[in-house]
C-alpha positions as CSV (number, residue, x, y, z in Angstrom):
1,M,-24.2,10.8,25.4
2,D,-26.8,8.7,24.4
3,D,-24.5,5.0,23.4
4,T,-27.5,2.7,23.3
5,A,-28.8,5.0,20.3
6,G,-25.4,3.9,18.5
7,I,-24.0,7.6,18.8
8,L,-20.3,8.0,19.6
9,Y,-20.0,11.7,19.4
10,A,-22.3,14.8,18.4
11,A,-22.4,18.3,18.7
12,S,-23.6,22.3,17.4
13,I,-21.6,23.6,14.9
14,T,-21.4,27.4,15.5
15,G,-20.3,28.6,13.2
16,D,-16.5,30.2,14.5
17,G,-14.4,27.2,15.0
18,S,-16.1,25.5,18.3
19,G,-18.7,22.8,18.9
20,Q,-20.8,22.6,21.5
21,L,-21.4,18.7,23.0
22,L,-25.1,17.2,22.5
23,S,-27.0,14.6,24.5
24,G,-30.3,13.3,24.7
25,T,-33.2,14.4,23.7
26,A,-30.5,17.9,22.9
27,V,-28.8,15.8,19.7
28,A,-32.9,15.1,18.2
29,H,-33.8,18.5,18.9
30,E,-30.8,20.1,16.9
31,I,-30.7,17.3,13.5
32,Q,-33.7,18.9,13.4
33,D,-33.4,22.3,13.5
34,D,-31.8,24.2,11.1
35,A,-28.5,25.0,13.3
36,L,-25.8,23.5,11.7
37,A,-25.3,19.6,13.8
38,W,-22.6,16.9,13.7
39,V,-23.4,13.2,14.2
40,H,-21.1,10.6,14.7
41,L,-22.9,6.8,14.8
42,D,-21.4,3.3,15.1
43,A,-22.2,1.4,12.3
44,L,-21.6,-1.7,14.2
45,N,-24.6,-1.3,16.6
46,P,-27.8,-2.2,15.3
47,A,-29.6,1.3,16.9
48,S,-27.9,3.5,14.9
49,R,-30.3,2.9,11.8
50,D,-33.1,3.0,14.0
51,W,-31.8,6.7,15.0
52,I,-31.1,7.3,11.3
53,E,-34.3,6.0,10.0
54,N,-36.4,7.9,12.9
55,E,-34.6,11.1,13.0
56,L,-33.5,11.5,9.3
57,D,-36.8,9.8,7.9
58,Y,-36.3,12.0,4.3
59,L,-33.1,10.0,3.3
60,D,-33.4,8.0,0.6
61,P,-33.2,3.9,1.8
62,L,-29.9,3.6,-1.3
63,I,-28.8,6.2,1.2
64,I,-28.8,4.6,4.7
65,D,-28.1,1.0,3.4
66,A,-24.2,2.7,1.7
67,L,-24.3,4.3,4.9
68,L,-24.3,1.2,7.4
69,A,-22.9,-1.0,4.4
70,D,-20.3,-3.6,5.3
71,E,-18.0,-3.1,2.4
72,T,-18.5,-0.3,0.5
73,R,-16.0,1.6,-2.0
74,P,-15.4,5.6,-2.4
75,R,-17.6,7.2,-4.1
76,L,-19.8,10.0,-4.3
77,L,-23.6,10.8,-4.6
78,E,-25.4,13.8,-4.9
79,F,-28.9,14.4,-4.5
80,E,-30.9,17.6,-4.2
81,N,-30.5,18.1,-0.9
82,G,-27.2,17.0,0.0
83,A,-24.8,15.0,-0.5
84,M,-23.1,10.9,0.2
85,M,-19.6,11.2,0.2
86,I,-18.0,7.5,1.6
87,L,-13.7,7.9,1.9
88,R,-11.2,5.9,3.4
89,G,-8.3,6.3,5.3
90,V,-4.8,4.1,6.2
91,N,-5.5,2.2,9.5
92,L,-3.6,3.7,11.5
93,N,-4.9,1.7,14.6
94,A,-2.3,-1.1,16.7
95,D,-2.3,-4.4,15.7
96,S,-3.5,-2.8,12.1
97,Q,-2.3,-3.0,8.3
98,P,-2.3,0.3,6.8
99,E,-3.6,-1.4,3.3
100,D,-6.6,-2.5,5.9
101,M,-8.4,1.0,4.8
102,I,-11.6,2.1,6.9
103,S,-14.1,3.8,5.9
104,V,-15.7,6.8,6.9
105,R,-19.4,7.8,5.3
106,V,-20.9,10.9,5.5
107,W,-24.2,12.2,4.8
108,V,-23.6,15.7,4.0
109,D,-25.8,19.0,3.6
110,P,-26.4,23.3,4.8
111,S,-27.7,22.0,8.3
112,R,-27.1,18.5,9.1
113,I,-23.8,16.4,9.3
114,I,-24.0,12.5,9.1
115,S,-21.0,10.8,9.3
116,V,-20.7,6.6,10.5
117,Q,-17.5,4.5,11.2
118,R,-17.7,0.3,11.8
119,R,-14.2,1.6,12.9
120,Q,-12.0,4.1,14.5
121,T,-10.4,6.5,12.6
122,K,-8.1,9.3,13.9
123,A,-9.3,11.7,11.2
124,V,-12.4,12.1,12.7
125,R,-11.0,12.3,16.1
126,D,-8.8,14.8,14.9
127,I,-12.5,17.6,13.6
128,Q,-13.7,16.6,17.1
129,D,-10.2,18.0,18.9
130,K,-10.7,20.5,16.8
131,L,-13.5,21.6,18.0
132,A,-12.8,21.5,21.2
133,S,-10.1,23.7,20.8
134,G,-12.2,26.7,18.9
135,N,-10.5,25.8,15.1
136,G,-12.6,23.2,14.4
137,P,-14.5,23.6,10.1
138,K,-17.2,26.8,10.6
139,D,-19.8,25.4,8.2
140,T,-20.7,22.2,6.2
141,G,-18.2,22.7,3.1
142,E,-15.3,23.3,6.1
143,F,-16.0,20.2,7.4
144,I,-15.5,18.3,4.1
145,G,-12.0,19.5,2.9
146,Q,-10.9,19.3,6.7
147,L,-11.8,15.9,6.9
148,S,-10.5,15.1,3.3
149,A,-7.2,16.6,4.4
150,R,-6.9,15.1,7.6
151,L,-7.1,11.1,5.8
152,F,-5.0,12.3,2.5
153,E,-2.3,13.3,5.2
154,R,-2.5,10.5,7.5
155,M,-1.1,9.2,4.7
156,E,1.7,11.1,3.6
157,P,3.4,8.8,6.2
158,V,2.6,5.4,5.1
159,M,3.7,6.6,1.5
160,T,7.0,7.3,3.0
161,E,8.0,4.3,4.5
162,L,6.9,2.4,1.9
163,H,8.9,4.5,-0.1
164,E,12.1,3.8,2.6
165,R,11.2,0.2,2.2
166,L,12.2,0.4,-1.0
167,D,15.5,2.1,-1.3
168,E,16.2,-0.8,1.4
169,V,15.1,-3.8,-0.7
170,E,17.0,-1.6,-3.6
171,E,20.3,-1.5,-1.8
172,R,20.6,-4.7,-0.7
173,V,19.9,-6.1,-4.1
174,M,22.9,-3.8,-5.5
175,E,24.9,-5.3,-2.8
176,E,24.4,-8.6,-2.0
177,P,21.1,-10.1,-3.9
178,S,19.7,-12.8,-2.3
179,I,15.6,-14.3,-3.9
180,A,14.9,-14.2,-0.2
181,E,14.6,-10.1,-1.5
182,R,11.3,-11.5,-3.8
183,Q,8.8,-12.1,-0.8
184,E,9.3,-8.4,0.6
185,I,9.5,-7.0,-3.2
186,T,6.1,-8.7,-4.2
187,A,5.3,-7.4,-0.1
188,L,5.7,-4.2,-1.4
189,R,4.3,-4.4,-4.9
190,K,1.0,-5.9,-3.6
191,Q,0.4,-3.1,-1.2
192,A,1.1,-0.2,-3.2
193,I,-1.8,-1.9,-5.7
194,I,-4.0,-2.1,-2.5
195,F,-3.9,1.1,-2.0
196,R,-3.7,2.1,-5.8
197,R,-7.4,0.8,-6.0
198,Y,-8.9,2.8,-2.8
199,F,-7.1,5.7,-4.0
200,A,-7.9,6.2,-7.0
201,P,-11.3,6.1,-6.3
202,Q,-11.2,8.8,-3.8
203,R,-9.7,11.0,-6.5
204,D,-12.8,10.9,-8.5
205,V,-14.6,11.9,-5.1
206,I,-13.0,14.8,-4.5
207,A,-12.8,16.2,-8.3
208,Y,-16.6,15.7,-8.8
209,L,-17.1,17.0,-5.1
210,R,-14.5,20.4,-6.6
211,T,-17.0,20.9,-9.4
212,S,-20.3,20.4,-8.6
213,E,-23.0,22.8,-8.0
214,L,-24.2,22.6,-4.7
215,D,-24.3,25.9,-3.2
216,W,-22.9,25.3,0.7
217,L,-20.0,24.5,-1.1
218,S,-18.0,27.9,-1.4
219,T,-14.9,29.4,-3.8
220,G,-12.6,29.0,-1.1
221,H,-14.3,25.4,0.2
222,R,-13.4,24.4,-3.8
223,R,-9.7,25.7,-3.0
224,R,-9.3,23.3,-0.2
225,L,-10.8,20.3,-2.3
226,Q,-8.2,21.1,-4.8
227,E,-5.5,20.9,-2.2
228,N,-6.5,17.5,-1.1
229,L,-6.8,16.7,-5.2
230,D,-3.4,17.4,-5.9
231,R,-2.1,15.6,-2.8
232,I,-4.5,12.8,-4.3
233,T,-3.2,12.8,-7.3
234,R,0.2,12.9,-6.2
235,Y,0.2,9.1,-4.0
236,L,-1.0,8.0,-7.0
237,E,2.2,9.2,-8.7
238,D,4.0,7.5,-6.4
239,L,2.6,4.6,-6.2
240,D,2.8,3.9,-9.7
241,A,6.5,5.2,-9.8
242,I,7.0,2.8,-6.7
243,R,5.0,-0.2,-8.9
244,E,7.7,0.4,-11.8
245,R,10.5,0.9,-9.5
246,A,9.7,-2.3,-7.6
247,Q,9.2,-4.9,-11.3
248,I,12.9,-2.7,-12.3
249,V,14.3,-4.4,-8.4
250,K,13.0,-7.2,-9.2
251,D,14.4,-7.7,-13.2
252,E,17.7,-6.6,-11.4
253,L,17.2,-9.1,-8.6
254,A,16.6,-11.9,-11.4
255,N,19.8,-10.3,-13.7
256,A,21.8,-10.3,-10.7
257,L,20.7,-14.3,-9.5
258,A,20.9,-15.4,-13.3
259,D,24.8,-14.0,-13.2
260,R,25.8,-15.7,-10.3
261,M,24.1,-19.0,-11.7
262,N,25.6,-18.8,-14.8
263,K,29.5,-18.0,-12.9
264,N,29.2,-21.2,-11.3
265,L,27.7,-23.4,-14.4
266,Y,30.0,-21.9,-16.2
267,V,33.8,-22.1,-13.4
268,L,32.2,-26.0,-13.0
269,S,32.1,-26.7,-17.2
270,L,35.4,-25.2,-16.6
271,V,36.5,-27.4,-13.9
272,A,34.4,-30.6,-15.8
273,A,36.1,-30.2,-19.1
274,I,39.9,-30.3,-17.6
275,F,38.9,-33.1,-15.8
276,L,37.6,-34.5,-19.1
277,P,40.1,-36.2,-20.7
278,L,42.6,-37.2,-17.9
279,G,39.7,-39.1,-16.6
280,F,39.7,-40.7,-20.0
281,L,43.2,-41.3,-19.9
282,T,43.0,-43.0,-16.2
283,G,40.3,-45.4,-17.1
284,L,41.5,-46.5,-19.8
285,L,45.2,-47.4,-18.5
286,G,42.5,-48.6,-15.7
287,I,41.3,-51.6,-17.0
288,N,42.0,-55.0,-16.3
289,V,43.2,-56.2,-19.3
290,G,46.9,-57.1,-20.6
291,G,49.4,-54.9,-22.8
292,I,49.6,-51.7,-20.9
293,P,52.1,-49.6,-21.8
294,G,54.9,-49.2,-18.2
295,A,53.0,-52.2,-16.4
296,D,56.5,-53.5,-15.4
297,L,58.7,-49.7,-15.2
298,P,58.8,-49.1,-10.9
299,S,58.4,-45.0,-12.2
300,A,55.5,-45.4,-15.0
301,F,52.7,-43.7,-12.2
302,W,55.1,-40.7,-12.3
303,I,55.7,-40.3,-15.2
304,F,51.9,-40.9,-16.0
305,L,51.5,-38.1,-13.8
306,V,53.9,-35.8,-14.9
307,I,51.9,-36.6,-18.6
308,L,48.1,-35.7,-16.6
309,G,50.3,-32.4,-15.4
310,G,51.4,-31.6,-19.0
311,I,47.6,-32.3,-20.7
312,S,46.1,-29.5,-17.2
313,A,48.7,-27.1,-18.2
314,V,48.1,-27.6,-21.5
315,Q,44.6,-27.5,-21.5
316,I,44.5,-24.2,-19.5
317,W,47.3,-22.5,-21.7
318,I,44.3,-22.7,-24.5
319,F,41.4,-22.3,-22.6
320,R,43.7,-18.6,-21.9
321,M,44.4,-18.4,-25.3
322,M,40.9,-18.8,-26.6
323,K,39.4,-16.3,-23.8
324,W,37.5,-18.9,-21.6
325,L,39.4,-18.2,-18.6
């Protein structure tokens, strides 16, 4: 493979589910021929732009810029001789966050598939392995169907993990609410928002592609795209449900924490109410002036304690009668 040209993978698709690897000048020959060929490029290699401009000089500069752009959103641009698609998949690379989604940019026409990546994409690798084993796409329409399917299928474990994490947080909030759970709930909602921001445009891309008038999309291809559309739509509904559940759990946490605080304040208020008259009496009798009752009586202290105990008992009885306790 000619790595200096930014080519990561090149193969001719024979139509029986297998692919024959290409290298050197064979890549340029096959890409100009009417037979279907797939070239996968590295957008970080400056030679990729030169290769596209030289070998695919018929492409609009708008398409080339979109294929090699630093940042992209999922979208579809349809032209007379083909279409340019940008899709995104969850980032399953090591030491990466799933919501840091990876883009796959693809130009497709009846005899050419040009895909570009900035980071390694497992869905692309899956198709390469399928071609090597003879179970790969047979034509352009099937390639798009398999690529979108593999991108969406790899989202399933991430969605399941989000649901499981939310279930665990909800269980902890129900059993022992803690203010530390707020951070986890916020992180879950943030992830759901980021995923939805990229999933929603992809649904529009597949929906538009399914109803487009491109000649290389057969009825079977459109059925496959409909399945992919149903899958991404379900993911969007799941993300909406996760966001709503996270908000409900957050509200439950706030209510539980508020109830705990109110209970603590209630106990403190009762204690303060009980000791208010006792403090008043002890403060009154603690002044250093003459005339304090019982000052010369040896048992006055114990009598005073009994009076305070009686006052406390009467207060507690009154609180119980008023159902404050």
